[in-house]
Residue, then its C-alpha position, 0 to 999 in steps of 0.5 A: m321797391n328795388k326796381l323803383r330805386n333802380f329806375l330813379s338812379r337810371n333816369p337822367m332827369t331825376f337830379l332835377l328833383a333837387v330843385l323842389p326844396f328850393v321851390l318850397a323855400a321860394q314860396l315861403l320866403h317870397w323870393s324873386p318871382i323870376l327865380t320862383f318861376a324858373l325853379a318851378c319850370i325845372g321841377i315840372i320836367p322830371f314829373a312830366a317824364y315820370i307820368g310818361e314812364a308810369t303810363e307806359a308801364l301801365a300799358v304793358y299790363t292793360g294790353p294794346r287797346v287800353g294801352a293806346l287809350l292811356n297813352a293818348t289820354l295822358g300823353n299831354a297830362a303835364e301841359l293839361i294840368i298847367t293849363i287847368v291851373a291857368v284857366r282857374a287863374g283867369l289866364l285864358e289867353l295864355v291857355k289858348a296860346s299854349i294850345t297853339g304853341s304845343i302844336l307848333g312845337n311838335l311840328l316844327l321844333v321837335l321834328g326839326f331837331s329830330m331830322i337834324l340830329g338823325g340826318i347828321k348821324h345817318g344821312e337821309q332817313t326814311f319813314n312810312r310815306k303812307n302814314a305820313s300822308r294820313n297824318a298830314i290829312l289828320l293834322v289839316l283836319a285838326v287845325v281846320t276845327l280850330v280855324i273855322p270857329s275862330l273865323l266865323s265867330h266874329a260874324i255870329g257875335p262878340e267874343g263872350s256872347p252866348k252864341v259864340e259860346a254855343l259855337s265853341i261848345g258844339v265844336a268841342i263836342v265834334m272834336m272830341a267825337l273825332y278824337g274818340l273815332g281816332l282812338f277806336d281806329a288806333s285800337r285796331s292798328n299798331d301804327g295809328p297816329l294816336s297810339h304811339t308807344l316807346p320802344e320795348a327797351a325804353r319801358q320801365h316794367w314796374s308793377k301796377t302798384q308802383a306805376f299807380i303810385i308814381l303816376a299819383l305822386a307825379t301828378g300831385g307834384i305838377v299840380w303844386l308846381s303849376e300853382a307856383l308857376v301861375h301864381v308868379a306868371e304876371d310878375v314874371m311877364a312884367g319883370l321880363g317885358m314878356s307878353e302872356f302870349f309869348l309865355g303861353i306859345i313858347l315856354v309853357p309847351i316846352i316845359g310841359n312836353v320836354a320829356e316826350h320831346l326828348v324821346a322823339v329826338q332820341v329815337a330819331v338818332k337811333n334811326k327810328m324816324d317812323l316812331s319819331v314822326e308819329i310821336a310828334v304828330s300824335s302829340s299835336l293831334q291830342i292837343a288839338l282834338f282832346v286837350a283843347p275841347l276838354l279845356v272848354f268844358i273844364s273852363l265852364a265848370m270853373g266859371n271862366p269860359l274858354q272859347i275856341v277863338f284864336n287871334q289872327f297871328e295864332l291862326i297864321a302860325l298854325m296853318a303855316g306850321v301844318l303846311v310846312s311840316a306836311l310838305v317836308s314829310a310828304d315824300g317819306e324822307s328827311t334830311w338834316l337840311e329839312g330839319t333845319a328849315l323847320l327849326a328856322i321857321y320855329i325860331i322866326l315865329a318865336l322871335a315875332f311872338f316875343l316882339m309882339 
């Protein structure tokens, strides 16, 4: 347990766990929904970090192939849990918006900050141009799988009809098959876009038992906090004049992925731009090809069917985000100015979504 205590003392996010008693008090004493929501959001951040750390620790023992599967499957575990709770509550628009927001957040917000901070410290940074080209193609394919059913469903039938439901299920099966092929390719390569790992120095070498315990506790903590967050979500939206769309597309993705986002920025500052780009891209691919189709099947089991039908604003934002990030990374070089451009586009989109 000494290793575990040492980790808890070194992890800069550990202090955020101090909000947990306040979350419990807020639930029992019926504090302001906005305060409860804010406390729950803060509490999710360290738990999400612990899931990532536990996954990396397990990957040390399982070997590269199983490790790649663990990293790819649990890379967005925190957001998946939040969205599952939201599906059960019937907040389907929030769930679909969070899928869009996660992809945009990784490609514009995370890459933008990484390029800005890395560029300020190191000037022009370089990364593997071949990998960047491959990643761009995969991103386009991933977004196309989301765009096609959204555009064609209106010609098939009204949203919620059996035919549109069948289309969503069929597309989800194809997406997960593509994801599985990506994992197979990642298991044969150390630099695949679905197999990113943290630098050796950043890994916490716990025992298997310690890693499993942390993983279970962190997962349970996120489930509890997600319940608290979703329970007051509608009151928060009404109180702040915020739409369900904005909550899903901006706030939920940032909350669920903040730990991974910080890692991407940190490695960019250390002049490891290849890894930073890979983390951002792999997370986007996981959301599009794994989390989205998985939610389709989970929602069916819960009796709140989620269909892969996005509105026109989400589709435009997705296509713009993928196009701009692909153009910026096509030459295998990045500067702080390119990062600023990505961040500026993200801010403009966030402002537009807030005012919708």
